N, C-alpha and C positions, 0 to 999 in steps of 0.2 A: 158724742158731741163734746167739743172742747169747752172747758170751763174758763171763764174770764173773771177777773176781779175788778172791783171799782178802782178808779185811779188813785184814790186815797182811802183805803179801807179803814173802818173804825175798829182797830185792834183792841183797845180797851173794852169797847162794847162787846166785841166777839168773845173776849176772854171771860167777861162777866156772864154772857149767855151760856158759855160752856160750863162754867162753875155752877150756875143755877140749874142747868139740866142734870148735872151729876148729883147735885144735892137732892133732886127730886126722885132719884132712883133708890129703891129699897135695898139693893144688894150689890156686891162688887161686879157680878156678871152684867147687870144692867148698866153700870157705869162704863164697863168696857165697851158695851154695845153703843153707848152714846159717843165715846171717843172714836170708835171705828166708823160710825155714821158720819162724823165730821170729816174724817179722812176720805171716806168714800165719796162724799158730796163734792169735795174739792177735786178728787181724781189724781191720777198719777202725774198728769201734765203739770200741775201746779203744787206738787208735794212741798216745795219750799214754803208755800202759804200755810200748810199744816205746822211746819216748824215755827213759823212766825207766830202762829196762834199759841203754841206752847211757850214761846219766848215771852209773849204778851202776858200770859198768866204769871210767869216768873217776875216780870217787871212791875206789873200793876196789881197783882193779887196779894191779899193778906196772907200771913203764914198758914192759916187754916185752909185757905183756898188752894195754895200751892201744894200743901200736903194731900189734899183730896185728889187733885189731878195726878200727883206723883204716885199715890197709892193705886189709883186706877191703872196707871201705866205698869206698875209693879204686878198687879193681878193679871194684866194682859200678858206680861212676860212669863209669869208662872204658868199660864194656861196656853202658851204658844199662840197668842193672838195680838202681839204687838202691832199697832197700826203702822204698816210699812208700805213702801212702794216697791214695784218690781222693775229691776234694771237688767240690761243685758249683761251676761258674764263677760269678763274682760276679753276683748277680741271677737266676741260673738257677732256683734253688729257688722264688723268688717267681713267676717267669713260668710255671712248670709246676705250681704248687701246686693250681690249680683244674681241672686237666685229668683228674684221676682216673687217673693212670698208676700202676697197681698195681705194676709192676715197677721203679718208681723213675725217676730222670731218664735220658734218653737218654745213651749213652756219650759222644756228642759234646759234651755239656755237663758232663762231669766232667774234672777236672784232677788231675795227680799232684803231691803235696806231700811232700817229704822232711822230716826232722826239723827242720832249721834254718828253712825257710820256713814249716813248720807252726806253729812257735812265734811267728814274726812275724805270721802270720795270726790266731793265737789271741788276740793283743792287741786285735784289731779285729773279729773275726767269731766267731760262736758255732759253732766247728768241733768242739767236744767237749761232752759232757754236763756235766762238772765245770767250774767257773769257773777262770780263771787269774789268780792274784794277781800283783801287781808283783814281790813277793819270789820267788814261784815261777818267774816268767819269768826273772828275773836268775840264779837258781840253775841252772835247767835249761839256759839258753843258755850260761852260763859253762862248765858241765861238758861240754856237747856240743862246744863249740869247743875246749876243752882236749883232748878225745878226738881230734878231727880233726887238731889241730896235732901230735899224736904221730907223724903221718905227713905231712910237708910236702906231698908230691905229692897226697895225698887232700884236704888243705885247699885247695890251689891248684885242683884240679879242681872242688871244690864251689863255690868263689868264681866260677869260670868259668860253672858251671851257673846260679847265681843271677843273674849279670849277663845271661846270654843270655835268661833268662826275663823279667827286668825290661825289657830292651830290645826284646822282642817286642811289637808292637802288638796281637797277638791272643791273648796268653797267658791272659787272662780270670780268673786266679786271685785277683789282688790287687785290693783297693779302692785308691783313691788314697792313703789313710792307711797301709795295710799295705805298699804299694809304697815309700813314703817310709821306713818303718821298715826294710824289707829293704835298701834302698839305703844307709841309714845304717850298717847292720851290715856290709855288704860293704866299704864304704869304710874303716871303722874296722879291720876284720879285715885288709884288704889293706895297711893302713899298718903292721901289725905291733904294734898296741897290745895289751896283755894282754886275754885273753878277758873278764875281768870288766869292764874298761873298755868294750870293744866292746858288751857286753850293756847296760851302763849308758847309753851313748849311744843305743842303740836304744830303750830304755825312755823316755828323755827325749823322743825324737821322738814316741813314742806319746802321752805325757802332753801334749805341746804340741798335738797334734791333738785330743785329748779336750777340752782347755780351749777351743780355738778353736770346737769344735762346740757348746759351751754358749752361745755368743754369735752363732751364725750358723746357716744352714740345715745340716741333717745332711750329713756328708761322703759322697762316693760310696763 
């Protein structure tokens, strides 16, 4: 069943509820389960809402609250349980569209995307029902990076995950353009530039690809 959100969700309240639930857990595994339960409750169809929840923690949470959430995400990364959504590999939706697969795409043609890579993909692929504006991307990415930076180990683990995906010849998630955007982000983030600047560089990469596409064959 599709999940729908209220017209005007209480994001500060949701962020506070998440932090309170994490504080009630006795160990990191329990905190990962809480975050994954939030993502599971929202479902893949509204994964952007999960990103908005993380962004709300970054915007409204105290430093200790941001660190708690970031550390939980870091433990999720370290144990291969990052709350992610499943997206078709690039081109898979087109290849299987005419086959009448009522159950959807085969699992082998789905790829996991966490919040950072999802935002990079959203600049170039229709991975959500709602459109992503340039301003929306900059705001969301800045806040997500600020949240992860609250726990340096979590940020380091996330950069390593992104690089491993980008360097895999079979990852299948990115188009050439979204791969360039993600690499720009990882490089800027790794250089230690402020999150807003890293987001701006990533957006500039996307804009350059959009402009190039206007005067050439469509990008992969």
